[in-house]
Backbone as a chain_set.jsonl record, in Angstrom:
{"seq": "MFRSGFVLATDEHIAAAIHNKTEVTVWMEGGVIEAQTDFAVKINRDWHPEQFDDVRVCEFRVM", "coords": {"N": [[55.56, 46.889, -24.506], [53.266, 47.103, -26.962], [53.346, 47.383, -30.757], [52.09, 49.467, -33.206], [49.15, 48.213, -35.023], [49.514, 45.643, -34.071], [48.083, 42.417, -33.563], [46.187, 41.655, -30.696], [46.316, 38.731, -29.697], [46.083, 36.775, -27.731], [44.843, 36.063, -24.293], [46.9, 36.468, -22.471], [47.968, 38.852, -23.836], [46.191, 40.637, -24.137], [45.704, 41.053, -21.336], [48.28, 42.236, -20.832], [47.893, 44.721, -22.753], [45.602, 45.837, -20.883], [47.167, 46.337, -18.667], [49.197, 48.087, -19.411], [47.707, 50.116, -20.563], [46.937, 50.283, -23.026], [46.022, 52.009, -25.847], [43.524, 50.406, -28.392], [42.005, 49.08, -31.33], [38.547, 47.746, -31.514], [36.591, 45.818, -34.246], [35.293, 48.62, -35.18], [35.425, 50.483, -33.723], [37.124, 52.36, -31.317], [39.595, 52.892, -28.292], [40.735, 52.401, -24.663], [41.385, 49.486, -22.74], [39.397, 48.288, -20.649], [38.83, 46.556, -19.163], [38.657, 42.813, -18.282], [36.988, 39.498, -19.129], [36.507, 35.991, -18.969], [34.995, 35.717, -21.18], [34.669, 37.958, -22.445], [35.923, 41.421, -23.505], [36.115, 44.671, -22.065], [35.866, 47.923, -23.604], [35.728, 51.048, -23.573], [33.748, 51.423, -22.139], [32.108, 49.444, -22.892], [31.261, 46.245, -23.609], [33.019, 43.704, -25.654], [32.784, 40.386, -26.989], [34.807, 38.088, -26.798], [35.573, 35.321, -27.703], [33.839, 33.009, -29.144], [32.274, 29.618, -29.151], [34.983, 28.784, -28.694], [35.989, 30.077, -31.197], [37.594, 33.131, -32.034], [35.75, 36.143, -32.026], [36.269, 38.459, -32.239], [38.682, 40.832, -33.213], [41.493, 42.19, -31.532], [43.103, 45.372, -32.401], [46.24, 46.993, -31.437], [46.396, 50.632, -31.659]], "CA": [[54.777, 47.57, -25.23], [53.104, 46.464, -28.676], [53.434, 48.314, -31.744], [50.547, 49.9, -33.894], [48.778, 47.104, -35.917], [49.735, 44.289, -33.624], [46.987, 41.736, -33.037], [46.135, 40.83, -29.306], [45.412, 37.402, -30.142], [45.95, 35.69, -26.348], [44.412, 36.283, -23.092], [48.189, 37.505, -21.85], [48.344, 39.812, -24.608], [45.068, 41.842, -23.362], [45.891, 41.353, -19.631], [49.315, 43.241, -20.964], [47.444, 45.957, -22.526], [44.88, 46.471, -20.107], [48.242, 46.925, -17.685], [49.82, 49.194, -19.812], [46.716, 51.128, -20.986], [47.351, 50.766, -24.456], [44.909, 52.01, -26.919], [43.044, 49.295, -29.338], [40.442, 49.32, -31.927], [37.977, 46.594, -32.028], [35.508, 46.353, -35.188], [35.545, 50.052, -35.608], [35.62, 51.048, -32.295], [38.891, 52.639, -30.305], [39.889, 52.901, -26.915], [41.373, 51.673, -24.005], [40.949, 48.223, -22.582], [39.023, 48.411, -19.238], [38.465, 45.055, -18.373], [38.544, 41.47, -19.134], [36.518, 38.529, -18.297], [36.892, 35.013, -19.521], [34.204, 35.702, -22.31], [34.424, 39.915, -23.204], [36.925, 42.685, -23.006], [35.355, 46.063, -21.857], [36.269, 49.233, -23.843], [34.831, 52.38, -23.53], [32.29, 50.935, -20.914], [30.973, 48.687, -23.719], [31.806, 44.652, -23.918], [32.604, 42.956, -26.67], [32.7, 39.424, -27.147], [36.08, 37.603, -27.049], [35.312, 34.457, -28.162], [32.081, 31.861, -29.468], [32.6, 28.146, -29.442], [36.535, 28.272, -29.266], [36.531, 30.513, -32.359], [37.505, 34.261, -31.627], [34.7, 36.684, -33.036], [36.786, 39.944, -32.386], [40.186, 40.964, -33.469], [41.804, 43.361, -31.296], [44.877, 45.537, -32.879], [47.141, 48.071, -30.788], [46.33, 51.52, -32.35]], "C": [[54.594, 47.136, -26.86], [53.46, 47.574, -29.041], [52.365, 48.514, -32.556], [50.168, 48.645, -34.821], [48.621, 45.493, -35.084], [48.429, 43.655, -33.002], [47.031, 41.37, -31.439], [45.208, 39.732, -29.164], [45.231, 36.381, -29.113], [45.429, 36.714, -25.467], [45.696, 37.291, -22.139], [48.288, 38.546, -22.518], [47.549, 40.84, -24.132], [45.349, 41.849, -22.332], [46.852, 42.653, -19.988], [48.791, 44.53, -21.559], [46.638, 46.353, -21.612], [45.945, 46.927, -19.06], [48.651, 47.927, -18.191], [49.106, 50.119, -20.591], [46.709, 51.311, -22.335], [45.902, 50.768, -25.067], [44.65, 50.888, -28.33], [42.424, 49.719, -29.87], [40.001, 47.721, -32.062], [36.964, 46.776, -33.026], [35.91, 47.675, -35.465], [35.415, 51.027, -34.628], [37.101, 51.143, -31.856], [38.819, 52.986, -28.739], [40.63, 52.34, -26.306], [40.683, 50.631, -23.327], [40.244, 48.059, -21.354], [39.295, 47.405, -18.216], [38.42, 43.722, -18.673], [38.042, 40.291, -18.519], [37.001, 37.012, -19.477], [36.315, 34.736, -21.373], [34.235, 37.129, -23.369], [35.349, 40.529, -22.392], [35.996, 43.558, -22.896], [36.277, 47.149, -22.287], [35.323, 50.133, -24.012], [33.333, 52.134, -22.776], [31.192, 50.112, -21.721], [31.656, 47.085, -23.621], [31.568, 44.194, -25.05], [33.329, 41.714, -26.311], [34.051, 38.952, -27.444], [36.505, 36.351, -27.964], [33.904, 33.537, -28.196], [32.644, 30.618, -30.039], [33.954, 28.039, -29.84], [36.886, 29.013, -30.491], [36.488, 32.305, -31.679], [36.79, 35.317, -32.663], [35.191, 38.198, -33.287], [38.156, 40.14, -32.602], [40.721, 42.155, -32.714], [43.282, 43.69, -31.571], [45.22, 47.035, -31.585], [47.072, 49.211, -32.272], [47.813, 52.028, -32.715]], "O": [[55.465, 46.916, -27.701], [53.801, 48.541, -28.36], [51.59, 47.559, -32.607], [51.131, 48.107, -35.367], [47.897, 44.541, -35.378], [47.793, 44.215, -32.11], [48.021, 40.761, -31.032], [44.041, 39.635, -28.783], [44.539, 35.374, -29.268], [45.482, 37.923, -25.689], [45.561, 38.31, -21.46], [48.764, 39.473, -21.863], [48.063, 41.883, -23.727], [45.328, 43.025, -21.968], [46.547, 43.8, -19.664], [49.164, 45.544, -20.97], [46.888, 47.525, -21.33], [45.646, 47.98, -18.497], [48.55, 48.929, -17.483], [49.732, 50.918, -21.287], [46.491, 52.42, -22.824], [44.975, 49.971, -24.923], [45.545, 50.649, -29.14], [41.921, 50.768, -29.466], [40.67, 46.78, -32.489], [36.311, 47.812, -32.903], [36.986, 47.813, -36.046], [35.313, 52.241, -34.8], [37.997, 50.308, -31.981], [37.769, 53.351, -28.212], [41.418, 51.628, -26.929], [39.458, 50.718, -23.244], [40.956, 47.226, -20.792], [39.731, 47.368, -17.065], [37.923, 43.615, -19.794], [38.529, 39.954, -17.44], [37.664, 37.09, -20.51], [36.774, 34.079, -22.307], [33.945, 37.27, -24.557], [35.609, 40.397, -21.196], [34.972, 43.387, -23.557], [37.291, 47.411, -21.641], [34.229, 49.959, -24.549], [32.211, 52.616, -22.935], [29.984, 50.02, -21.502], [32.886, 47.1, -23.557], [30.462, 44.129, -25.587], [34.286, 41.736, -25.538], [34.534, 39.456, -28.458], [37.463, 36.319, -28.736], [33.087, 33.487, -27.276], [33.296, 30.518, -31.078], [34.317, 27.482, -30.875], [37.986, 28.752, -30.978], [35.553, 32.695, -30.981], [37.11, 35.392, -33.85], [34.768, 38.966, -34.152], [38.853, 39.359, -31.955], [40.429, 43.239, -33.221], [44.285, 43.025, -31.312], [44.394, 47.807, -31.098], [47.439, 48.96, -33.42], [47.968, 52.994, -33.461]]}, "num_chains": 1, "name": "protein.A"}
């Protein structure tokens, strides 16, 4: 389990958050991560890009 404020910085972190149904924030939106691809993460039925040209464009934090 992650502590509040923990940054999900790797694919493994995100996969663990999905498995544990961890509440996270992305930009100003919060929710449970529902799915993940190589390029994006789905939260509250909306897809958020994970990386762009090897630079992470979103920061996912545990609520």
